[in-house]
C-alpha angles and dihedrals in degrees: 000000000000113000093217091057091051092050094049094044093046091050093050095047090047091053096051096082089049090051090052096048096038110031096185089060087050090057090053091051091047090050091049092052093045095050106032098030093205092182089062088065091067130081104207140051095323092064093079099030112127094234094150091055093049092050091045092053092048092047095048091048090050092048090059099036104041134063122234120183090202093057114118135188121256107270114243095230134135094265092054092053092045091054091049090048090049091054090048090053091050090049094049094047091048091054092054097035118140088227105031094172089061096039098050098067089052091050090052092050094048091045090055091050093049091047090057090043089061091042088054090054090053095053103030108059093111121090096232095048091045089054090053089053092051090049091053091049095046097044094043092056095032087062088068089050089059092042092048094049090050089051090052092053091047096049099032090243095289094120129060122256107240135185129240111302120256093018139109090261099044097115124077093244092047095051089044090054092047092051092047089055090048097053096079091045093053092048094045094047093045091055092057098037115115097191108085095207093053093044091052091046092054093047089050089050089050093056094040091050091056090054091046092051092052091051096049083086086221113143092201092051091049093051089046090052090054091053094045093049091047092052092046089050093051090052096041122117093207104045093168089064089049092052091050091048092051091047091052090048091051090048090050091051093049094048105038110023112103120241091249088065091058091047089053094049092047089066089070087082090060097042093137089065094052122090091197 
């Protein structure tokens, strides 16, 4: 029996009582599973285990059965109504879909995500809890920045960086987009982090994620990286450091990126001829 499967399964089962007693912790666990997909890093029985469903059931039960003095009502603001309207649109279009059997599973998946989005709003209106949520998001995706950079060093950059299999971010473009969105979070959280080891870890994830994005071979991810880095530079306090970092990145790309990467990026100029 694979050791990795036992570790993941034991961790998940051990967290279920905590999710039941402390629902806001359950939301963090659910977010971790949804973003990092730790069970997709196994090769045995844990790979297909419905951990997200088990955590969701425990968390929902805890939300109804336990008291939490920090719980708040859903704010009646524009964004709340827009999310509800979005779910209504999804529901209506699913009901009249040309292929309802194919549309329904997607509606179920999106409905679950929106349900926990509203649940997150209820339990995460405090600054400290919200920081924990951001840490879970940033570290879960930043892990794939580290993993991707290690893959680049191992293969010499000749193979694409991909996300966890059978997940939302499996494809090279998807993981590239996710890492682009994580870069500002890692930098922001690192600036306010008091623990030196965690601050260094997030800064390392930041740099590794840039490398991983480049080697996804995704043109969209590469263009997105350029925009994200430009915006971070414009808002940076130490712009000289930013200039040096960009220069080092450009040097790295010129020296170590294989020719096939340049050939792939050159097709951006003929995007109208590409069905991708």
